[in-house]
C-alpha positions in Angstrom: 32.1 26.1 17.7 32.2 29.3 15.7 30.7 32.3 17.5 28.1 32.8 14.7 26.5 29.5 15.7 26.4 30.1 19.5 23.0 31.9 19.5 21.5 28.7 18.2 22.8 26.4 20.9 19.8 26.9 23.3 17.4 26.1 20.4 19.3 23.0 19.5 19.1 21.7 23.1 15.3 22.1 22.9 14.8 20.7 19.4 17.1 17.7 19.3 15.2 15.7 21.9 11.9 16.4 20.3 13.3 15.5 16.9 14.4 12.1 18.3 10.9 11.5 19.8 9.2 12.5 16.6 11.5 10.2 14.6 10.8 7.3 16.9 7.1 7.8 16.7 7.2 8.0 12.9 9.3 4.8 12.8 6.7 3.1 15.0 3.9 4.3 12.8 5.4 3.8 9.3 8.2 1.4 9.9 11.9 2.1 10.1 12.4 1.7 6.3 9.6 4.2 5.4 9.5 8.0 5.7 5.7 8.3 5.8 5.3 10.4 2.7 5.5 7.5 0.2 2.9 7.3 -2.5 0.4 4.4 -1.7 1.1 1.3 -3.8 -2.3 1.4 -5.4 -1.5 4.9 -6.8 1.9 4.1 -8.2 0.7 2.7 -11.5 -1.1 4.8 -14.0 -4.1 2.5 -14.4 -4.7 2.2 -10.7 -4.2 6.0 -10.2 -6.8 6.7 -13.0 -9.2 4.2 -11.4 -8.8 6.0 -8.0 -9.4 9.4 -9.6 -12.5 8.1 -11.4 -13.9 6.6 -8.2 -13.4 9.9 -6.4 -15.0 11.8 -9.2 -18.0 9.5 -9.1 -18.4 10.0 -5.4 -18.3 13.8 -5.8 -20.9 13.6 -8.6 -23.2 11.4 -6.4 -22.9 13.9 -3.6 -23.8 16.8 -6.0 -26.8 14.8 -7.3 -28.0 14.3 -3.7 -27.8 18.0 -3.0 -29.5 18.9 -6.2 -32.3 16.5 -5.5 -32.7 17.8 -1.9 -33.0 21.3 -3.2 -35.4 20.4 -6.0 -37.6 18.3 -3.7 -37.6 20.8 -0.8 -36.1 18.2 1.5 -35.7 19.0 5.2 -32.8 16.6 5.7 -29.9 14.9 3.9 -28.9 11.8 5.8 -25.4 10.6 4.9 -22.3 9.0 6.3 -20.3 11.8 4.6 -21.4 14.8 6.6 -17.9 16.3 6.8 -17.4 16.6 3.0 -20.9 17.8 2.2 -21.2 20.3 5.1 -17.6 21.6 4.6 -18.3 22.8 1.1 -18.5 26.5 0.1 -22.3 26.5 -0.2 -24.6 27.3 2.7 -27.8 25.4 2.8 -30.6 27.0 4.7 -33.4 24.9 3.2 -32.2 21.5 4.7 -30.0 20.0 7.4 -27.3 17.4 6.9 -26.8 14.6 9.4 -25.5 11.1 9.9 -28.1 8.4 10.3 -27.3 8.1 14.0 -27.6 11.8 14.6 -30.8 12.0 12.6 -32.4 9.2 14.7 -31.6 11.1 17.9 -33.3 14.3 16.6 -36.9 15.0 17.5 -38.4 15.1 14.0 
């Protein structure tokens, strides 16, 4: 082995076993013939891709309408199954709280 590569030998000994473990885990998860970064079949065709984009856009618009109505109606709560996306936005809502139905039922309201 050329001397310029010798400093990397200890790193190779650490990384190669992990690479094999990672490869085996990915094969188990995605199948040996797949890499795991393939485009889902439903998004490979233009028509199905456009339908998926339209559905996502409609979901976002519905969430926006719900927030607008909560603000306009001085709501105390927004009860949704999509807390993560609504609460993770850039806006901060001091006028109402966001919760899943289960979390809301556990609250003392």
